[in-house]
N, C-alpha and C positions, 0 to 999 in steps of 0.2 A: 490538428494533431500536435501535441506538445513534443518538444525536443529534449535533449539531454539537460538534466538539472531542473526539470519541471515536474509538477504533479499533474497527472492526467485525471480529470474528473469525468465520470461517465453519467450520461442521462438517458441512454437507451441500451437495451439488451444486445442489439445488433452490434453497436460500437464496442461494447464490452467484450462480446464473444470474439470479434475480429481482432481486437488489440491483444487479448490474452493469448490467442492462438499464435499471433506474430511474436509476442514476447517469449512464449514457451519455446518456439522454434529457435529463437536467438540463444537459448540456453543461459540467459542472464537471470539473475535473481529478481523476483517481483515482490514488492511489499504493497499490500492492499490495506488502506485505512478505511475501516467500516465506521462511519460517523453518522451523526444526526444533528440537524439544525438546533434542536431543543436541548442538546447535551452540553453543559458547561465545560466538562473536561475535554470534549471533542473540539470546542472552540479554542481552548487553550493549546491543544496539540496541533491545530491547523498550521500556524506559522512555524512551529518546531519541525513538522513534517516537511514543509516547504524548504526550510534550511537544510535538512538532511538530503533532500533531493539535489540541492546545489552541490553538496559535498560528495555524495556518492553517485557520480555520473555514470557508473557502469551498472546501475540498478534501475529498474522500472518502478516508479512510485505512482500507484493508482489510488483513487479515492472513490468510495461508493457511499451514497446517502442511503441508509437502510430503509427509509420510508419511500424513497423514489424507486429503488431497485430491490424490492423485497425478496424476489426469487433468488437473487445472487446472495443476499445475506443468509437466506435459508440454506442454500447449497453449501455454504461454508460454516453452517451451524453457529452463526453469530448470535450470542445471547446477551451481551453487554457492550456498551459503547464507552470509549472507543475500543475496538479490537483491531489488532494489526496482524495480518496473516502473511507469512513468508512462503513463497512458492518458487520451485525450480523445476523446469521441464514438466509442468503439469502436476507436480506432486507438492502437497503441503509439507514443508520441512520444519516449520516452527510457527508459534503464535504468541503474541503478547497481548494481555487484556489489561486495559487501563492506561492512564496517561503517564506511563513509565518511560520517560525519554531516554534515560541511561540504559535501561534494559533493551530498548529498541535499538539504540546505537550499538550495544554489544552484540546483539543478535545479527545486525547487518554485517559486522566484522566477522562474526563466527561463520557466516554462510558465504563469505567471499566478496563482500562489499569492499571496494577500494576507495579510500578517501582521495579525492582529486587534489592535486597540489594547488594552493591558492596563488 
C-alpha cells in the first residue's frame, strides 16, 4: 500500500474496490490516471503524475492500466488515453483527457488539492 506522495497502481479489482472505498470515506480528492503501456502520451505523463503526487499529499493518486482492468475503464467511460478522472466522495467531479499537465494541475487546485510545502 502506497503512502502519501505516491501513486498507487492497481492490478486487481479487489484491491481497487477496497482502496477506492477507503479513499471515498476519507473525503479526500482522488485522481485516477487511466493509462496504457502502448500509449506514448501516457508514458510521458507517468513521471509528471508521480511528481504531482509528491506535491499534493492530501490527494489520492491512482493509476489504472486500461488493458489490465478493463471493467474499471468501462465503468468510468474512458475512451482515450491518458484520461484523468477526479473523484470526491464517490462522485466524479471532473475529468481531463490527454497529456495536459497544466490543466491537470489547475483541476487539482480547483477541487481542493493543497500543494505541500517543500
